[in-house]
N, C-alpha and C positions, 0 to 999 in steps of 0.2 A: 258353455256354448261357443264363446269366442274361439277357443282352441279347436273346436270341432269344425268350424266353417271357414277359418282363415287359411285354407289351402287353395292356392292358385297355381297356374302354370309357373314354373320357376323363372326367375329373371334371366335374361340372356347373360352369358359370362361377361360380355362387354359392360353391361349395366352394373353388374356386381363389382367389377374392377373400378368403374368410374365412381361408384358410391364410396368405395375406399379412398379413391383419389380426392374426393371432396374434403376429406379430413387428413390428408397426407401431403405435406408440402413438397416431399421428394418424389411424388408421383409424376411419371413422365409419359410421353406419347408413344414410345417404342412398342410396348405391349399392345396398345390399342390398335396400332397399325396391323400387327399380326392377327388380332382378333377379327378385324373387319375387312381386310384387304381382298378376301374372296367372297364377300357379300355385296353383290351389285347394288342392292337397295341402300345399304348403309354407306357405301363408298360414294354413290351418286348424291345422296343426301348431304353428306359432309362437304363434298366439293361444291355443290350448289349453294349451300349456306355460306361457306367460306368465300365464295365468289360474288356474293350479293353486295349491294352498294354499302351496306353497313360495315363491311370488313375490308374495304380498300381494294387494292390491285388483285387481279385474278391470279389463280394458281392452279396447276394440274397435279401438283405434288401432294400426295395424301398426308404425309407427315407434316408438311408445312401447314396444310389446311387444319389439321388437328391442333397444332400449336396455336394457330390464329384464333380458333374458336374457343379454346379453353375447356376445362373439365365440365363446368356447369352447363354450358350450352350443348356440349356433346351428349351429356347424360339426358338432357331434356329431349334431344332428337332421338336417341336410342330408345328411350321409354315411350315416346310417341309412336314410333314404328312398332314396338313390341305390343302396345295396346291395340293398335290397328290390326295386328295379326291375331289378336285374341277376340276379334269382333264377334259379337253375338247379339241377338235381340234381347231386350231387357223388359219383358212384359209386365213385371211387377211395377215398373215405373213408366210403362207405355212409351218405351223408347225403341226405335228400330235398331238394326244391328250396327249401323254406323253412328247413331245419334249420341250415344254415350261418349264415343271417341270424339265426335265433333264438339260436344260441350266441353270436354276436357281440354282439347286443343285450343278452343276459343278462349277458355279461361287462362291458359298459359300465355297465349298471345296478348291477352288483355293486360297481364302483368308487364309484359314488355312495352306495350303501348303506354301504360301508366308511368313507367320509368322514363320513357321518352318524353311524355307530355310534361311531367313535373321537373324534368332535368335535374333529378336529385338522386344521390346514391344512398339515401335513407332506406329505400327498399332494396334489399340485396338481390342479386341476380338469381340466387337459388330459390327465391319466392316463386319463380315461374315453374319450377319443378313441383312445389307444394300445390300450386294451382292445377297443374296437369293431373296430379294424383288425388285431388281433394275428394272426388267421388268414387275412388277405386273400390270402396266398400260395397257400392251398389253392384258391381260386377261379381264380387264374391257372393253376395247374398242371393243373387238370381241363380247362381250355379248350385247353391246348396239348400235353398229354402223354397217352399212352394206357396208362400203367402199370396193371397189373391189381392190384386190391385183394387178391386171394387170393395173389398172388405175394408181396406185402408181408407179409401175415399169416403165410404159410408161413415166410418168412425170420425173422420175429419168433420163431416157435416153435422153429425149428431152431437158431437162434443165440442165443436168449434176448436179443433186441434190443428196444428200444423202437420204437414205430411211426416216430418221427422218424429214429432211427438206420437203420432199414430203408429209409426213403425215400432217405436219403443214399447208402446202399450200392447201391441199384438204379438210382437216377436220376443221382447225382452231385451233387445238392444237395437241400435240404429246403425245406419251406414257409416256415420262418422267414427263410431267406436270400432267397427270392423276394419275400416280403412286405417285407423291409427295402429291397431294391433298388427296389421299386415306391414305397415311402414316400419314398425319396430322389428318385426321378423326379418325384413330386408336389410336392416341396419342403417336406415336413413338418418340423417342428423336430427337432433331433437326439435329444432325450430320448424322443420318440415312436418314432422309427426304431430307436433302441437297444433299447427295450422289445420291439418287434416281433421284433427279431433275436435277443434273448437270453432270451426268456421260458421256453425249455426247457432252459437251461443248468443242470446239476445243482448247480454251485457258481457263484454270480454274484460275480465280482470287481468291486470298485468299484461296488457296488450303489447304486441310487437309489430313492427312494420310488415313482417312476413304475414302474420295473421290478418292484419288490416288489408293488405294487398289481395289476399285470397278472398276475403269477404267481398270486396269491391269487384274483383274479377269474376266471381260467380254470378253476381247480379248483371254485370256487363254482358256475359255470355248469354244469359237468359233474355236480356233486353234486345239482343240482336237475333233472337229466335233460335239459338243453338242449344238444343236439349231441354226444352220446356217440359215435355212429357206430362205425366199425370200430376206431378208435383206443381208444375207451373211456377207461380210466384207465391205459393202458399208455404212460406218459409220464414224463419226468423233470421235476422242479421243485425249486428250491432250498428245502429245508425251513426254512432260516433266514429266509426272506422274511417269514413271519408274525411271527416273533420281533422282527425289526427294526422292524416296524410297531407292535409292542406289542399284538398280537392274541391273545386268549384263546379257548379252545374255546367259551365262552359267547358271546363276540363273534361268532365264526364262525357259530354257529347263528342268531343274530339277523340277520346279513347274508344268510344263505341264505333265511330266511323273507321278509325285506324284498324281496330280489331277485325271488323267485318271485311275490310280490304285484304288484310293479311290472311284471313281464314279462306277467302275465295281463292287467293293465290295458292295456299297450301293444298286445298282440295283439287286444284287443277294440276298439281305436281304429279308427274307420271309415276314416280317410284312409290307413291302411296295409293296407287289405283287398286291394287289387289287386296 
């Protein structure tokens, strides 16, 4: 079944090259300039991010902006725009056409906020990509399956199951498995694929900072109302993730506020309007 339904719009060429660049020390910006220089949305996004307070002095040079941002942040931005362009309603999860993108973007921003709040390099920058894509399996499932949301919710009530467990019961797989299969198909690094696949495990064995960050980021996004949908907070998450990261309740509050601020700024950005 996984092979039958893990077909999605192909990744943009730029994203494919950036994925390669994550694992190639010799990867340079020259090809990326050629890929995006005639895409106004991409160019404006790169320049806007590179000219933000986090990256120092302003620049209008695309190559300089690409060098300044680095491969991971560029890939995050390219994937975010690509997901927005794939926008569709997700009735199986009671999410409107922008809500799945909004939840994904909020989760990615939450990882950035977490890294900022903890002032630690323990969580790699690439964890923001894992958070952005952690629910990509939902988009695949809604395109290829016709499972009724009310059937899932009814099973949740009757059997006291989480939404993910009910997915697996009715369909034979869940969105984390589908998302991980797609991540492997795209050639993403193993730590990103692993986080997509295991972010709903109630106990995460052999945890990594990437998985723990995605677990927390998912809850942060839902806490600020981004992508609650039919699932809501009826989910499993390893409660030890925040402890392993060294997160306090105060930290969590700061991360939620920062994520919400950044999400509002992102939604107001003109190049993501369409």
